[in-house]
N, C-alpha and C positions, 0 to 999 in steps of 0.2 A: 866127770857127770855131772848132772845138772840136779842144783840143791828144789831147787821151785822150777813148776814149769810156767814157763813167758807167758803164757798164753791163758792162766787162770785170772778168769774175771773179767775178760775182754772181753765184751758184747758189739756179735757181729750184724753189718747192718743187714735187715730184712730187703732179702731180694723183694721189690716191684716187679710185679707181673703186669704186663703193659692189658690195658682192658680191650677186647675187640672192638675194632669197627662192623657196624651195618650199615651199608645202604643202602637209603632208601628203594622203592620200584622208581623213579620218574630217575632217580643216580644212575641206577640201574641198566634204563635207558640211554640216559646220554653215553653212559663207559659204553656201552655194545655198539651207537650211532657210529665213535668214532675207532672204537675197535675194528668193526665188522673189514671195515674195506686195507685195515693192512695184512701183510701177511700172517702174522698171526691169531689173527679175528678170530678165528674157527678152535683155538686153542680157549680163547678171552672170550668164546661163548658158553665153553662147554665148561671154564672152572664157575662164570656169574651160572647158570640154572641145576650142575649138577651135587654142587655140595662136595666136591671129590675136593684132596689137599692133591699141590703141584709133581706130585713125590706118584700121584696114582694116578693123574693125567697123561706125565710125562711119560708111565710101564704100558703105556693103555698096546693093546696090540691089535690090528685088523679079528682077530678070532672072537675079541669077548667080542662083539660089535652081533648083537642076534635084531637082523635087519628086519625081520617078519615081526617081531615081539616088539619092538623098535625101544629095543635095551639093550645099557650097554654093563659088564662082569669087572668087575673091581678082584683084581684078583693078584696082582703083583703092583711093590714100588719099583721106579727107575731112581739113581741116583748119583753125585758126579763125584769118590770117591782116590782115597788117596794114590785108587795104582788105576784109575780108571772109570768107568761106565759102571755100574754094579744094580743088580736086578735083588730087591728085598720081599720079606713078609712084606703084610701090611702093619697100621699101628696095633694093630690090634686084629684079634678072630673075626670080631663082628665087623671090625672095618670089611672084612671078601662081603661083594656085595651084590644087588646086581638093583641097578638104577633106571627108573623107567623114565627113557629120551624125553624130550616136547623134541613135536612133525618135522618143524625146522631147523634142529640142531641135525635130525634125520637126513635133512637134505641135505647140511651146510654140507656133514660128514661124508657119503653119497659124492655129490661135487669133487669134496678134497679129492676122496678114494678116486675118481678117474680123473683128476686132472693128474694125480699123481701116476697112472697107468700109462697117460701120453706123453709122460716127462721120457727121456729118454732114461737106463733104468744107470743108476750111481752106483757105481764099484765098491759091495759094500766092504771087504777084503780090513780092509780097513778100521772100521769099527762095525762087527760085524751084530754088536749088540741089539744098533738102531733095525734091524730085519724085522719088517714088517710091525716096527712101531704105528702107530697112527699119528702124533707128534716129531715129528722130525724135522731140523733147518733147512736152507735152501741146499747146501752142500751134501744131506742126506745123512747129517750125523742124527743125536741127542741135545733135545733143548738143554739148555744150561739154563739154570732157575735164574744164578744173578744176571748174564746176558739177557736173559728175555724177560727179567724187573727197571733191572738201567738202560736199554736199550730203546726198549716199546712201553710197556706196562705203565712209567710213571711221567713216560712226552704223551701220552692216550689221555692219563693222568690231566695232564697240562693243559692238552689240548682241549676236555671239554669240562675243561671249569672245572675241576671237581677235584673238592682237599683228597691229602695225603691220607691214601690208606696203602696196607699189608696186601699184597695180590693173597699172600694165605689166606688175608679176612675177606675175598669172593667166596671164600666155603660158606660163611655163616651165612650173604643176605641169602643165597638158594634155598638153606634150607631155618631162614626164619618169617616164618611169619608177617603179611604185610598188612 
């Protein structure tokens, strides 16, 4: 039995929150110019223009897009868990929302859907979570955030000559008036 608490009087270091980084309009344009020709260009275009969190755009399904109104409904998230892919609720109730898409984003999404329909069907029995997802890998699986960041996002930033930012911070670029 301890007589005194060994942690009594100990001062814990403060957790330093990393400040969000917002790209300028010019930086966002440079990023998109470098990103759009890549396999994940449409993903990055949605990230830059909508303010959605990565887990939200990874969880988008085709039925979430209203083609006539030019909107997308954020209804769920998708994350890689210890037991596989997990659909979940949005971060907050108010995070379930309808977002107006720019016309060029709607056009990119239509092109993506048409291209996907023209491809041979991918056998989804090994990954049923990927069914109807807007954004998947070339193998028809959900996109892994870490893989997207290290294999695609960071190299695109480097090619565009842009400062290092987090993929998550792209959402703040869309939400911040310039």
